[in-house]
C-alpha distance (Angstrom), angle and dihedral (degrees) to the residues before:
residue distance angle dihedral
X1 . . .
X2 3.80 . .
X3 3.74 115.4 .
X4 3.74 121.7 -170.7
X5 3.80 109.3 -105.6
X6 3.78 94.2 -148.5
X7 3.79 91.0 57.4
X8 3.76 93.2 48.6
X9 3.75 92.3 47.1
X10 3.75 90.9 52.6
X11 3.79 92.7 53.3
X12 3.87 93.4 44.1
X13 3.81 90.7 49.2
X14 3.85 90.0 51.4
X15 3.82 87.9 51.9
X16 3.81 91.7 50.1
X17 3.76 91.6 49.3
X18 3.73 92.5 51.8
X19 3.76 90.1 46.1
X20 3.84 89.4 53.6
X21 3.81 91.5 49.3
X22 3.99 91.6 60.0
X23 3.79 102.1 110.9
X24 3.82 98.9 171.5
X25 3.84 106.7 95.0
X26 3.85 93.1 -148.1
X27 3.79 92.8 51.1
X28 3.84 89.0 45.2
X29 3.77 92.5 52.1
X30 3.80 89.7 51.1
X31 3.75 91.5 47.4
X32 3.74 92.0 51.8
X33 3.76 93.4 51.3
X34 3.75 90.6 51.0
X35 3.85 91.3 50.6
X36 3.80 91.8 47.9
X37 3.85 90.0 51.6
X38 3.87 92.9 49.2
X39 3.90 90.7 44.2
X40 3.88 87.1 55.4
X41 3.81 89.8 51.7
X42 3.79 91.0 46.7
X43 3.75 90.6 54.9
X44 3.78 89.2 50.2
X45 3.79 93.0 48.3
X46 3.82 102.1 41.2
X47 3.86 104.0 14.2
X48 3.71 131.2 -134.2
X49 3.74 93.8 -71.8
X50 3.86 112.9 65.3
X51 3.80 145.4 124.5
X52 3.84 126.5 -115.6
X53 3.85 86.2 -116.0
X54 3.93 91.6 54.7
X55 3.79 88.0 50.3
X56 3.73 92.3 51.2
X57 3.76 91.5 48.4
X58 3.83 89.2 52.1
X59 3.82 87.9 51.3
X60 3.76 90.8 48.4
X61 3.92 89.5 58.1
X62 3.67 86.5 66.0
X63 3.78 139.9 -87.8
X64 3.85 101.7 -127.0
X65 3.80 88.0 112.6
X66 3.97 89.6 55.6
X67 3.77 92.7 46.2
X68 3.77 91.2 51.3
X69 3.81 89.6 52.2
X70 3.76 88.6 53.9
X71 3.71 92.9 50.7
X72 3.79 91.0 45.6
X73 3.78 94.3 49.9
X74 3.82 97.7 40.5
X75 3.77 115.5 11.3
X76 3.76 88.6 -178.8
X77 3.80 88.6 63.9
X78 3.87 95.7 52.5
X79 3.85 90.2 114.8
X80 3.75 88.1 59.8
X81 3.88 95.6 43.3
X82 3.89 95.4 117.6
X83 3.79 94.3 41.3
X84 3.68 90.1 53.7
X85 3.72 93.1 46.2
X86 3.74 89.1 51.8
X87 3.84 92.8 49.9
X88 3.85 89.9 49.1
X89 3.82 89.9 52.5
X90 3.83 89.2 50.1
X91 3.70 92.3 50.2
X92 3.88 92.8 46.7
X93 3.85 90.7 48.9
X94 3.85 88.9 71.3
X95 3.81 86.2 74.2
X96 3.70 93.5 57.8
X97 3.72 112.0 119.5
X98 3.81 93.4 -134.5
X99 3.72 99.1 42.4
X100 3.81 128.7 99.7
X101 3.83 123.6 178.7
X102 3.83 102.7 -48.4
X103 3.80 100.7 -20.8
X104 3.71 139.5 78.3
X105 3.84 114.2 -119.4
X106 3.86 90.0 -149.8
X107 3.75 119.6 98.1
C-alpha cells in the first residue's frame, strides 16, 4: 500500500514536536523508553536498509502494533501512544537511505 510520504512526515514531525515539549523528566524517560521499543520493532519489520517511502508505506499499513508497544512499555502513556509512535517513526526516518535532514532525496 502506497502512503504519501509528505502526509507521513507531517504526522511524524508533529509527534517529534510533542515529544520535545515534554518537560517532566519522568514522563520524558517513559516516552524515550517507548520510542526505543518501537524503534527496535521498526528495525525488525523494515530492517536497517530502507527508503523514506518504504517507511511511509509501513506507516500506512497501520500503527496499532506500535501503539500496543507503547501501552505495554508504559501503561501510563497510553493516552500518548499515537504521538509516541509518530515520534518513533520520525526518529527512525533518519536512517533512511534517501533522507537528509527533513527532506527526501528522491524526486
